[in-house]
C-alpha positions in Angstrom: -46.1 16.4 9.8 -44.4 17.1 13.0 -43.6 13.5 13.8 -41.4 13.4 10.5 -39.6 16.7 11.6 -38.8 14.9 14.9 -37.5 11.8 13.2 -35.5 13.6 10.7 -34.0 15.8 13.5 -33.2 12.6 15.6 -31.3 11.0 12.5 -29.6 14.3 11.6 -28.4 14.6 15.3 -27.0 11.0 15.1 -25.4 11.6 11.8 -23.7 14.6 13.1 -22.3 12.7 15.9 -20.9 9.9 13.6 -19.4 12.5 11.3 -17.6 14.3 14.0 -16.3 10.9 15.5 -15.3 9.8 12.0 -13.4 13.1 11.5 -11.6 12.6 15.0 -10.9 9.0 14.4 -9.1 10.0 11.1 -6.9 12.5 12.7 -6.1 10.1 15.5 -5.3 7.3 13.1 -3.0 9.4 11.1 -1.3 10.5 14.5 -1.0 6.9 15.5 0.5 5.7 12.3 3.1 8.5 12.1 4.0 8.0 15.7 4.6 4.3 15.2 6.7 4.9 12.2 8.8 7.3 14.3 9.2 4.6 16.9 10.3 2.0 14.4 12.8 4.5 12.9 14.1 5.0 16.4 14.6 1.3 17.1 16.4 0.8 13.9 18.8 3.6 15.1 19.1 2.0 18.5 17.5 4.9 20.0 15.4 2.7 22.6 14.6 5.4 25.1 13.2 7.7 22.4 11.4 4.6 20.8 9.8 3.7 24.2 8.8 7.3 24.7 7.0 7.4 21.2 5.4 3.9 21.9 3.9 5.2 25.3 2.5 8.2 23.3 1.0 5.7 20.8 -0.7 3.7 23.7 -2.3 7.0 24.7 -3.5 7.6 21.2 -4.8 4.0 21.1 -6.8 4.6 24.3 -8.3 7.9 23.0 -9.3 6.0 19.7 -11.0 3.3 21.9 -12.8 5.8 24.1 -13.9 8.2 21.4 -15.4 5.5 19.2 -17.1 3.4 22.2 -20.4 4.2 20.7 -19.4 3.8 17.1 -18.5 0.2 16.4 -18.7 0.7 12.6 -16.3 3.5 12.7 -14.0 1.8 15.1 -14.0 -1.3 12.7 -13.4 0.8 9.7 -10.2 0.0 7.5 -8.1 3.1 8.4 -8.8 2.6 12.2 -7.8 -0.9 12.2 -4.6 -0.3 9.9 -3.6 2.3 12.6 -4.0 -0.3 15.3 -2.0 -2.7 13.2 0.8 -0.4 13.0 0.7 0.1 16.7 1.1 -4.0 16.9 3.9 -4.0 14.6 6.0 -1.2 16.3 5.3 -2.9 19.7 6.3 -6.3 18.2 9.5 -5.0 16.6 10.5 -3.4 20.0 10.2 -6.5 21.7 11.9 -8.7 19.3 14.9 -6.3 19.1 15.1 -6.0 22.8 14.6 -9.8 23.4 11.6 -9.3 25.3 8.2 -11.3 25.3 5.9 -10.2 22.4 3.2 -8.0 23.5 -0.2 -9.3 24.4 -2.9 -7.9 22.3 -5.3 -7.5 25.1 -2.6 -5.5 27.0 -2.0 -3.2 24.3 -5.6 -2.7 23.2 -5.5 -4.2 19.7 -8.0 -6.3 18.1 -6.7 -9.8 17.4 -6.9 -9.5 13.5 -5.0 -6.3 13.6 -2.7 -7.6 16.0 -1.9 -10.7 13.9 -1.4 -8.7 10.8 0.9 -6.2 12.6 2.9 -9.1 14.0 3.5 -10.4 10.5 4.4 -7.1 9.0 6.9 -6.8 12.0 8.8 -9.5 10.3 9.6 -7.1 7.2 11.1 -4.7 9.7 13.0 -7.5 11.4 14.5 -8.3 7.9 15.9 -4.9 7.9 17.2 -5.1 11.3 19.0 -8.4 10.5 20.5 -6.8 7.4 22.1 -4.3 9.6 23.3 -6.9 12.0 24.9 -9.0 9.1 26.8 -5.7 8.0 28.0 -5.3 11.7 29.3 -9.1 11.6 26.9 -10.2 14.4 25.8 -13.4 12.8 24.8 -15.2 15.9 22.4 -12.7 16.7 21.0 -12.7 13.3 20.5 -16.4 13.5 18.7 -16.2 16.6 16.3 -13.5 15.3 15.5 -15.5 12.4 14.6 -18.6 14.5 11.9 -16.3 16.3 10.7 -15.0 12.9 10.1 -18.5 11.9 8.1 -19.3 15.1 5.8 -16.2 14.3 5.3 -17.5 10.8 4.5 -21.0 11.8 2.0 -19.5 14.3 0.5 -17.2 11.8 -0.1 -20.1 9.2 -2.3 -21.9 11.8 -5.0 -19.2 11.4 -6.9 -20.8 8.5 -10.0 -18.5 8.6 -11.9 -16.4 6.0 -10.4 -13.1 5.3 -13.5 -11.4 6.7 -12.4 -12.7 10.2 -8.6 -12.1 9.9 -8.6 -9.2 7.6 -6.5 -10.7 5.2 -3.9 -12.5 7.2 -3.2 -14.9 4.5 -2.0 -12.3 2.4 0.4 -11.0 5.2 1.5 -14.6 5.8 2.5 -15.0 2.3 4.7 -11.8 2.5 6.1 -13.2 5.7 7.1 -16.4 3.8 8.9 -14.6 1.0 10.7 -12.3 3.6 11.9 -15.2 5.7 13.2 -17.1 2.5 15.2 -14.0 1.4 16.5 -13.4 4.8 17.7 -16.8 5.4 19.2 -16.7 2.0 21.1 -13.6 2.9 22.2 -14.8 6.3 23.4 -18.4 5.0 25.5 -16.7 2.1 27.1 -14.3 4.5 27.8 -17.2 7.0 29.5 -19.1 4.2 31.6 -16.2 2.9 32.7 -15.6 6.5 33.6 -19.3 6.9 35.4 -19.3 3.5 37.4 -16.1 4.5 38.5 -17.6 7.8 39.6 -20.8 6.0 41.6 -18.8 3.4 43.2 -16.7 6.5 44.1 -19.8 8.2 45.6 -21.5 5.1 47.7 -18.4 4.4 48.9 -18.3 8.2 49.8 -22.1 7.7 52.0 -21.5 4.6 
């Protein structure tokens, strides 16, 4: 049955190609996640030049993933690849928010829309951490401004009322964002009230 041997050889060849692509996609995805995490860490340390260098490396990894998986859409759309792209969208969004720059466009950074929206939502969690640092530094006005931007992101995310199969679980991300916003607003409000009370007491003591 020579025809069967030819069919089997063809299928095996394709499977071998897919297996190699999958292994490389796993490696690149892990590398992308690690690079994005390092970039976010640098942002929190205000090491912006280093963070930008890491983001540039991440952009190159994204390009490699898209190029390597051009003929393998099933692998490209696999959860681990999309999770890595989501991490890149998150790191890029955090960088923009912290530096007061426009949010990155998903088409420009090469991230699918669902991964981009989920990454944007998860960036809110990192911004809460950043705002808590700002509170400790006494930079209340900056924290209030960032909270307003986080609100805008949340209100944009809740407008995407589509099935999870389309948005990759965006509803869960949006629920998380709402909780983060409520806690952050509470922390900021309490600190502002305490600061106002401290000033009032100080003025009262000076007036005695």
